[in-house]
C-alpha positions in Angstrom: 195.4 83.8 94.5 191.7 83.7 93.6 192.6 82.5 90.1 194.6 79.6 91.5 191.8 78.6 93.9 189.4 78.6 91.0 191.7 76.4 88.9 192.2 74.0 91.9 188.5 73.7 92.5 188.0 73.0 88.8 190.4 70.0 89.2 189.3 68.8 92.7 185.5 69.0 92.4 185.2 66.5 89.6 187.5 64.1 91.5 185.4 64.4 94.7 182.2 64.0 92.8 183.5 60.8 91.1 184.7 59.4 94.5 181.2 60.1 96.1 179.5 58.3 93.2 181.8 55.3 93.7 181.5 55.2 97.5 178.3 53.0 97.4 180.4 50.5 95.4 183.0 50.4 98.1 180.4 50.2 100.9 178.4 47.5 99.2 181.5 45.3 98.8 182.3 45.8 102.5 178.8 44.9 103.6 178.7 41.8 101.3 181.9 40.6 102.9 180.2 41.0 106.3 177.1 39.3 105.1 179.0 36.3 103.8 180.8 35.9 107.1 177.4 35.9 108.9 176.0 33.2 106.5 179.2 31.1 106.9 178.8 31.1 110.6 175.1 30.3 110.3 175.9 27.3 108.0 178.5 26.0 110.4 176.1 26.3 113.4 172.8 25.1 111.8 171.9 23.2 115.1 171.6 26.5 117.0 168.7 28.9 116.9 171.4 31.7 117.1 172.3 30.9 113.4 169.1 32.4 112.0 169.1 35.1 114.7 172.5 36.3 113.3 171.0 36.5 109.8 168.0 38.4 111.1 170.1 40.8 113.1 172.3 41.5 110.1 169.2 42.2 108.0 167.8 44.6 110.6 171.0 46.5 111.1 172.4 46.6 107.6 169.6 45.3 105.3 168.4 48.7 104.2 171.9 50.2 103.8 173.1 47.1 101.8 170.1 47.3 99.5 170.7 51.0 98.9 174.4 50.5 98.3 173.7 47.7 95.9 171.3 49.8 93.9 173.7 52.7 93.6 177.0 50.8 93.1 178.9 50.3 89.9 177.5 47.1 88.6 179.5 44.4 87.0 178.2 42.4 84.1 178.0 38.6 83.9 181.3 38.3 82.2 183.1 40.0 85.1 181.1 39.1 88.1 179.7 35.7 87.2 176.0 34.8 87.5 173.2 33.3 85.5 171.6 34.0 82.2 168.1 32.5 82.2 165.2 32.2 79.7 161.9 31.3 81.3 158.7 30.2 79.6 155.3 30.5 81.1 153.5 27.1 81.0 150.3 28.1 79.2 149.5 24.4 78.7 149.2 23.9 82.4 147.1 27.1 82.7 144.7 25.7 80.1 144.4 22.4 81.9 143.8 24.1 85.2 141.3 26.5 83.7 139.2 23.6 82.5 136.6 21.9 84.7 138.4 18.9 86.2 135.4 16.6 86.0 134.9 17.4 82.3 138.5 16.6 81.1 138.5 13.6 78.9 140.8 11.9 76.3 139.7 14.3 73.6 140.7 17.3 75.6 144.0 15.7 76.5 144.7 14.8 72.9 144.2 18.5 72.0 146.5 19.6 74.8 149.3 17.1 74.0 149.3 18.1 70.3 149.4 21.8 71.3 152.3 21.2 73.7 154.2 19.4 71.0 153.7 22.2 68.4 154.4 25.0 70.9 157.9 23.8 71.5 159.2 24.8 68.1 157.3 28.1 67.6 156.7 31.5 69.2 153.1 31.5 68.0 150.5 32.2 70.6 149.7 29.0 72.6 145.9 29.8 72.8 145.8 30.2 69.0 147.6 26.8 68.5 145.2 25.2 71.1 142.1 26.5 69.3 143.3 25.4 65.9 143.9 21.9 67.2 140.6 22.0 69.1 138.7 22.7 65.9 140.6 19.8 64.1 140.3 17.2 66.8 137.4 18.0 69.2 134.9 19.8 66.9 134.4 16.7 64.6 133.6 14.8 67.7 130.9 17.4 68.6 132.9 18.8 71.5 132.9 22.6 72.2 134.9 24.9 74.4 131.8 25.3 76.6 132.0 21.6 77.4 135.3 22.2 79.2 135.4 25.8 80.3 132.9 27.6 82.4 133.9 31.2 83.2 130.4 32.2 84.4 128.4 33.9 81.7 126.1 36.8 82.3 122.8 35.9 83.9 124.0 32.3 84.3 124.0 31.7 80.5 126.7 29.7 78.9 129.4 31.9 77.2 129.9 31.8 73.5 133.0 30.2 71.9 134.3 33.7 71.1 134.0 34.9 74.7 135.6 31.8 76.1 138.5 32.2 73.7 138.9 35.8 74.6 138.8 35.0 78.3 141.5 32.3 77.7 143.7 34.9 75.9 143.2 37.4 78.6 144.1 34.9 81.3 147.2 34.0 79.3 148.4 37.6 79.1 147.6 38.1 82.8 149.7 35.0 83.7 152.7 36.3 81.7 152.5 39.8 83.1 152.0 38.5 86.7 154.9 36.1 86.3 157.2 39.0 85.4 155.9 41.0 88.4 156.2 38.1 90.9 159.7 37.1 89.7 160.9 40.7 90.0 159.6 40.8 93.5 161.3 37.5 94.5 164.6 38.6 92.9 164.5 41.9 94.7 163.7 40.3 98.0 166.4 37.8 97.4 168.9 40.6 97.3 169.8 40.9 93.6 169.6 44.7 93.1 170.7 44.8 89.5 168.9 42.1 87.5 167.8 42.5 83.9 164.2 41.3 83.5 162.5 41.7 80.1 159.8 40.0 78.1 160.9 38.1 75.0 158.4 37.0 72.4 154.9 35.9 73.3 155.5 33.9 76.5 159.1 34.1 77.5 161.0 36.1 80.1 164.7 36.9 79.8 166.7 37.3 83.0 170.3 38.3 83.6 171.3 37.8 87.2 174.9 39.0 88.0 176.5 37.8 91.2 174.3 34.6 91.7 176.5 31.9 93.2 173.9 29.4 94.3 172.3 28.2 91.0 170.2 25.5 92.5 168.6 27.9 95.0 168.0 30.4 92.2 166.3 27.8 90.0 164.0 26.9 92.9 163.2 30.5 93.5 162.3 31.1 89.9 160.3 28.0 89.2 158.4 27.7 92.4 154.8 28.8 91.7 154.1 29.4 95.5 150.7 27.9 95.4 150.1 27.3 99.1 147.0 25.2 99.9 145.6 23.5 103.0 144.0 20.1 102.1 142.3 17.4 104.0 144.2 14.1 104.1 142.2 11.1 102.9 144.6 8.2 103.9 141.7 6.1 105.1 140.2 2.6 104.5 138.3 3.8 101.5 141.6 4.8 99.8 143.2 1.5 100.7 140.2 -0.3 99.2 140.7 1.7 96.0 144.3 0.6 95.9 143.1 -3.0 96.2 140.7 -2.3 93.3 143.6 -0.9 91.2 145.5 -4.1 91.8 142.6 -6.2 90.6 142.2 -4.1 87.5 145.8 -4.1 86.5 146.2 -7.9 87.2 143.2 -8.6 85.0 144.4 -6.3 82.3 147.8 -8.1 82.3 146.2 -11.5 82.0 144.1 -10.3 79.1 147.2 -9.1 77.3 148.8 -12.6 77.8 145.7 -14.3 76.4 144.9 -16.0 79.8 141.4 -16.8 80.9 139.8 -14.3 83.2 136.9 -14.8 85.5 134.5 -12.1 84.5 132.9 -12.2 87.9 136.0 -10.4 89.2 135.8 -7.7 86.4 136.3 -4.2 87.8 134.2 -1.6 86.1 134.9 2.1 86.1 131.9 2.9 88.3 134.0 2.3 91.4 131.6 -0.5 92.5 134.4 -2.5 94.1 135.6 0.5 96.0 132.1 0.9 97.5 131.8 -2.8 98.2 135.1 -3.1 100.1 134.4 0.1 102.0 131.0 -1.3 103.1 132.6 -4.6 104.1 135.2 -2.7 106.2 132.5 -0.7 107.8 130.5 -3.8 108.7 133.5 -5.6 110.2 134.5 -2.6 112.3 130.9 -1.7 113.4 130.8 -3.9 116.5 134.5 -3.7 117.4 135.7 -1.3 120.1 139.4 -1.3 119.2 141.4 -1.1 116.1 143.5 -4.1 117.2 140.3 -6.3 117.4 139.3 -5.1 114.0 142.6 -6.2 112.5 142.3 -9.6 114.2 138.8 -10.1 112.9 139.9 -9.3 109.4 142.7 -11.9 109.7 140.4 -14.6 110.9 137.8 -14.1 108.2 140.3 -14.1 105.3 141.8 -17.2 103.6 145.4 -16.9 102.5 145.5 -17.7 98.7 149.2 -18.4 98.9 149.1 -21.1 101.6 151.3 -24.1 100.8 153.4 -22.3 98.2 157.2 -21.9 98.4 158.6 -18.5 99.4 159.7 -17.7 95.8 156.4 -18.8 94.3 154.5 -16.8 96.9 156.6 -13.7 96.1 156.1 -14.2 92.4 152.3 -14.7 92.7 151.9 -11.7 95.1 153.8 -9.4 92.7 151.6 -10.7 89.8 148.4 -10.2 91.7 149.4 -6.8 93.2 151.2 -4.8 90.5 150.3 -1.5 92.1 150.4 -1.9 95.9 153.6 -3.9 95.7 155.3 -0.7 94.7 154.9 0.9 98.1 154.5 0.1 101.8 151.2 0.5 103.5 151.1 1.1 107.3 148.0 1.1 109.4 148.0 3.6 112.3 146.0 2.2 115.3 144.4 4.8 117.6 145.5 5.1 121.2 148.8 5.4 123.0 151.5 2.8 122.8 150.0 1.4 119.5 152.7 0.7 116.9 152.0 1.0 113.2 151.2 -2.2 111.4 152.2 -3.1 107.9 149.3 -4.1 105.7 149.3 -6.4 102.8 146.6 -6.6 100.2 145.7 -10.3 100.4 142.5 -9.5 102.2 139.7 -7.6 100.6 138.6 -5.7 103.7 140.6 -3.2 105.8 140.4 -1.8 109.3 138.9 1.6 109.6 141.3 4.4 110.4 144.4 6.3 109.3 147.2 4.9 107.0 150.6 5.9 105.9 152.1 5.2 102.5 155.8 5.0 101.9 157.5 4.6 98.5 161.2 4.3 97.3 162.5 6.6 94.6 163.4 3.9 92.0 159.7 3.0 91.5 158.2 6.5 91.7 158.2 6.9 88.0 156.3 3.6 87.5 153.9 4.6 90.2 153.2 8.0 88.6 152.6 6.3 85.2 149.9 4.1 86.7 148.0 6.8 88.6 148.1 9.2 85.6 145.9 6.8 83.6 142.3 8.0 83.5 140.8 4.5 84.1 142.9 4.3 87.2 142.0 7.8 88.4 138.3 6.8 88.2 139.0 3.9 90.7 140.4 6.4 93.2 138.0 8.0 95.7 136.1 10.8 93.9 137.7 14.3 94.2 141.1 13.2 95.4 144.7 13.5 94.2 148.0 11.9 95.2 150.9 14.1 96.2 154.4 13.3 97.6 156.2 14.7 100.5 158.5 17.6 99.7 161.6 16.2 101.3 162.8 12.6 100.8 164.0 10.3 103.6 167.5 9.0 103.1 167.8 5.2 103.6 170.7 2.8 103.0 170.6 -0.6 101.5 172.6 -3.6 102.6 175.6 -2.4 100.5 175.5 1.0 102.2 174.2 2.8 99.1 171.8 5.7 99.8 168.2 5.4 98.5 165.7 8.1 98.7 162.1 7.4 99.7 159.0 9.5 100.1 155.7 9.5 101.9 152.7 10.1 99.7 149.3 11.3 100.6 145.8 11.0 99.1 144.3 14.4 99.5 141.0 16.0 98.9 141.6 17.8 95.6 139.8 21.0 96.4 141.7 23.0 99.1 140.1 24.1 102.3 142.1 27.3 102.2 144.7 28.8 99.9 147.8 31.0 100.4 145.9 34.1 99.2 145.0 34.8 102.8 148.6 34.9 104.0 149.7 38.4 104.9 153.2 37.7 106.3 155.7 34.9 106.6 158.7 34.7 109.0 161.6 32.2 108.9 162.4 31.0 112.4 163.1 27.9 114.6 160.7 25.6 116.4 161.6 26.1 120.1 160.6 22.4 120.8 162.9 20.7 118.4 165.1 23.5 117.1 164.2 22.8 113.5 163.7 25.6 110.9 160.1 26.5 110.3 158.1 29.3 108.5 155.4 31.0 110.6 152.6 32.5 108.6 150.0 35.1 109.5 146.6 35.2 107.9 144.2 38.1 107.2 140.9 38.4 109.0 139.0 36.4 106.4 141.6 33.7 106.5 141.7 33.6 110.3 137.9 33.1 110.4 137.9 30.4 107.8 140.9 28.6 109.3 139.2 28.6 112.7 136.1 27.0 111.1 138.1 24.5 109.2 140.2 23.3 112.1 137.2 23.2 114.4 135.3 20.9 112.0 138.3 18.5 111.5 139.7 17.8 115.0 141.7 14.6 115.1 142.0 14.7 111.3 145.1 15.5 109.3 145.4 18.7 107.2 148.2 18.8 104.7 150.1 22.0 104.1 150.8 21.8 100.3 153.2 24.1 98.4 153.4 23.6 94.6 151.9 20.1 94.8 154.3 19.0 97.4 153.3 18.1 101.0 155.5 19.9 103.5 153.7 18.7 106.6 150.4 16.9 107.4 149.8 17.5 111.1 146.8 16.2 113.1 144.4 19.0 114.1 144.3 18.8 117.9 142.0 21.7 118.5 140.4 24.7 116.9 143.0 27.3 115.8 142.1 30.8 116.4 144.1 33.9 115.3 145.2 32.7 111.8 148.7 31.7 112.7 150.2 28.5 111.1 153.5 26.9 110.5 155.2 25.1 107.7 157.8 22.5 108.8 160.0 20.1 106.7 162.8 22.5 105.8 166.3 21.1 106.0 168.1 24.3 107.0 167.8 28.0 107.7 168.6 28.9 104.1 165.6 26.9 102.8 163.3 28.4 105.4 164.5 31.9 104.3 163.9 31.0 100.6 160.4 29.8 101.3 159.6 32.9 103.3 160.7 35.0 100.3 158.5 33.0 97.9 155.4 33.2 100.2 155.7 37.0 100.7 156.3 37.7 97.0 153.1 35.9 95.9 152.0 33.0 93.8 152.2 32.5 90.1 149.0 31.9 88.1 150.9 29.5 85.8 154.2 27.7 86.4 157.3 28.8 84.6 159.9 26.5 83.1 163.6 27.2 82.5 164.2 26.5 78.8 167.6 28.0 78.5 170.3 28.6 81.1 173.9 29.7 81.0 176.0 30.0 84.1 179.2 32.1 84.3 181.1 30.9 87.3 182.9 33.3 89.7 186.2 31.8 88.6 185.6 32.8 85.0 184.5 36.2 86.1 187.6 36.6 88.2 189.7 35.6 85.2 188.0 38.1 83.1 188.6 40.8 85.7 192.2 39.9 85.9 192.6 39.9 82.1 190.8 43.3 81.9 192.8 44.8 84.7 196.1 43.5 83.2 195.3 45.0 79.8 194.2 48.2 81.4 197.4 48.4 83.5 199.6 47.6 80.5 197.9 50.4 78.5 198.3 52.8 81.4 202.0 52.0 81.8 202.8 52.3 78.1 200.9 55.6 77.9 202.7 56.9 81.0 206.1 55.9 79.8 205.6 57.4 76.3 204.0 60.7 77.5 206.5 61.2 80.4 209.6 60.4 78.2 208.5 62.3 75.1 206.5 65.2 76.6 208.1 65.5 80.0 206.1 67.6 82.5 203.3 68.1 80.0 203.1 64.3 79.5 202.7 63.7 83.2 199.9 66.3 83.4 198.1 64.5 80.5 198.4 61.2 82.3 196.9 62.7 85.5 194.0 64.1 83.3 193.6 60.6 81.8 193.3 59.0 85.2 190.7 61.6 86.3 188.8 60.8 83.1 188.8 57.0 84.0 187.5 57.9 87.4 184.8 60.0 85.9 183.7 57.2 83.5 183.3 54.8 86.4 181.4 57.4 88.5 179.0 58.3 85.7 178.4 54.6 85.1 177.5 54.1 88.7 175.3 57.2 88.8 173.2 56.1 85.8 172.9 52.5 87.0 175.2 51.3 84.2 176.9 48.0 84.1 180.6 47.5 83.5 181.4 44.6 81.2 184.6 43.3 79.6 183.8 45.1 76.3 183.2 48.2 78.5 186.8 47.9 79.8 187.9 47.7 76.1 186.0 51.0 75.5 187.8 52.6 78.5 191.2 51.5 77.1 190.3 53.0 73.7 189.3 56.2 75.5 192.7 56.4 77.1 194.3 56.3 73.7 192.0 59.0 72.4 192.6 61.1 75.5 196.4 61.3 75.1 195.9 61.8 71.4 194.1 65.1 72.2 197.0 66.1 74.4 199.5 65.2 71.7 197.7 67.4 69.2 197.8 70.3 71.8 201.4 69.8 72.8 202.7 69.5 69.2 201.0 72.8 68.4 202.5 74.4 71.5 205.9 73.2 70.5 205.4 74.6 67.0 204.5 78.0 68.5 207.5 77.9 70.8 209.7 77.2 67.8 208.3 80.3 66.1 209.6 82.4 69.1 206.4 82.9 71.0 206.4 83.2 74.8 205.3 80.2 76.9 201.9 81.7 77.8 201.2 82.8 74.2 202.3 79.4 72.9 200.0 77.6 75.3 197.1 79.8 74.3 197.7 79.2 70.6 198.3 75.5 71.1 195.0 74.9 72.9 192.9 77.2 70.5 194.4 75.9 67.3 194.2 72.2 68.2 190.6 72.5 69.4 189.0 72.0 65.9 191.0 68.8 65.2 190.2 67.4 68.7 186.5 68.1 68.3 186.3 66.6 64.8 188.0 63.3 65.9 186.0 63.0 69.1 182.6 63.9 67.7 182.9 61.5 64.8 183.9 58.7 67.2 181.0 59.6 69.5 178.5 59.4 66.6 179.9 55.9 65.8 179.5 54.9 69.5 175.9 56.2 69.4 175.1 54.1 66.4 176.6 51.0 68.0 174.7 51.6 71.2 171.2 51.9 69.6 171.7 49.2 66.9 173.9 46.8 68.9 173.0 44.4 71.7 174.7 43.1 74.8 178.5 43.4 74.7 178.4 45.9 71.8 176.2 48.3 73.9 178.6 47.9 76.8 181.5 48.9 74.6 179.7 51.8 73.1 178.4 53.1 76.5 181.9 53.5 78.1 183.3 54.8 74.8 180.7 57.7 74.6 181.1 58.6 78.3 184.9 58.5 77.9 184.8 60.8 74.9 182.7 63.4 76.8 185.1 63.1 79.7 188.0 63.3 77.4 186.9 66.7 76.0 186.6 68.0 79.6 189.9 66.6 80.9 192.1 67.1 77.9 190.9 70.6 77.2 189.8 72.0 80.5 191.6 70.1 83.3 194.9 69.9 81.5 194.8 73.6 80.8 193.8 74.4 84.4 196.9 72.4 85.7 199.2 74.1 83.3 197.7 77.5 84.1 198.5 77.0 87.8 202.1 76.8 87.0 202.0 79.9 84.8 199.9 82.0 87.3 202.5 81.1 90.0 205.1 82.8 87.8 206.7 80.0 85.7 208.4 81.4 82.7 209.2 78.0 81.1 207.3 74.7 80.9 208.7 71.5 79.5 206.5 69.9 76.7 209.5 67.8 75.5 210.7 70.6 73.3 214.5 71.1 72.7 216.4 72.8 75.5 217.0 75.8 73.4 213.2 76.5 73.3 212.7 75.7 77.1 215.2 78.2 78.4 
């Protein structure tokens, strides 16, 4: 009896172990189904605060269990599960530009950068080396040095040498790449992908394999968002509007010169921003003695002569567009102070503007032209010093007369240097605004951030502070009072999913340098399902053929070998799950090959047993001889195949490794199931007193 129990345990324990190893796979699939149901309900009910609450409750109740199950489950490769294969490149050019002193960047520096960017596209050479080579060729002959553009604070206040600046740039480059890998890994883990492949490729590239990703747009946003959160003062004031007027004059004069038309030099706009100062002073003088914004506007209208008086509507439009090539691209609205005051659209016929706040609104079709204009250095010098222009993160959807949708944006002139950055953020929570039920992200600051934020808001009451993420303005609220405690909110998200994504990005941290997707391949879920069906079909066909052959030819012995093969397959999957392996389509091919090799071992044994029975041995003696005499041949064939698999695993890549992995695990399992488990099952029959056993031998030898 004890012998039978030992044999039974030898068979049952490996099966139980394999089932336990595969249980996280089952549990993960069940929880993912539940999670998908929660998200579907949230999407259908986006207007209710309960939609985000459902997501939060699921994360609290099952979040840790789901993450653990995902980490320990049998993972499916991209070819089976679908997902994304992405190659990212860290934007070292952008890092160089941001490392330079902004007020020292000139045409020479940009020429070096542009040439470096063009060369770096087609090579894996270190970007800093390419940059320095081009710097020596372009900038050095013009007596420009690295110290003219970079200031990393030398010892004792002394300027750093060229060598030290170059070494610092290289150090910053490596830090940016290492930090990008760390931040991206954190974001992907927080997003819920528990089995990504993340590895460095070449000098500045990062290779990602993201099985199971179904929302490619969301994943691209997650990967490419640098998460640079900044709080900046809004400078949409009369000085900015006067600068826009100056840009109009500059561009109009430039166009006339190109056409060979006579230009009145008294209207020439120099790059010392004199006209900006002149118009700002004029506006101040007009508004000095006025008590209301409305009176200021009226005064400006009275003192200005319309240069288009008496012209037809078409001629007026033509002349206005000709004289205002910049401001005609967008709408300018003046925001009067006081209640019940409606915004007033401003044109740029006058050369003085009321003091106060302005809003700027631009339609998407002309955004490219607008950006081309403001990117010119001579235009940048006409803008108020130390400012930048950024667009709202979310467009407004408008419809033209034909019903076609056109996107439009607000844009903001901001103080370039931030008042506060996202480094002080300690936590972020996605929730809903109780007043308007719109998704928001609430942020908590550390002690230093709280103190600075209180000081900043206290000094800028009734002024707008823009919340900027990755050079996009999410909101620009007016500071009503001093904010104590360091709590702030980001608005402007379209749904709960976007709020959740922003929360992940903020909590994972910011990137020192942006990353760009340079290669992307998406395996859709349907293709993955087709691969699974094809793999399962081939697997089932192989099993059916093996079962039929073994059962018909080797009878009871054949059925035992089939049971051993099925246990072997179960063990392969369990071991893969235990060692965080990934099952791929080539891996399924390896399992199918293993099935063939497994029954091959049993065939060798059974044929030897049949030979011994033909010689007149007893059933027990024949079984002993069959297993012992066939062992050497089984070991030879399996060991040589295992060595081949080992070579394929270490020298191969991707699919070849997947095939080799399952093949090697299968061979080890095969040696156990074919020799040990099959013998244990046969021995149970013999121990219980069986005097015959059918291995497909002739009836004369069975009896």
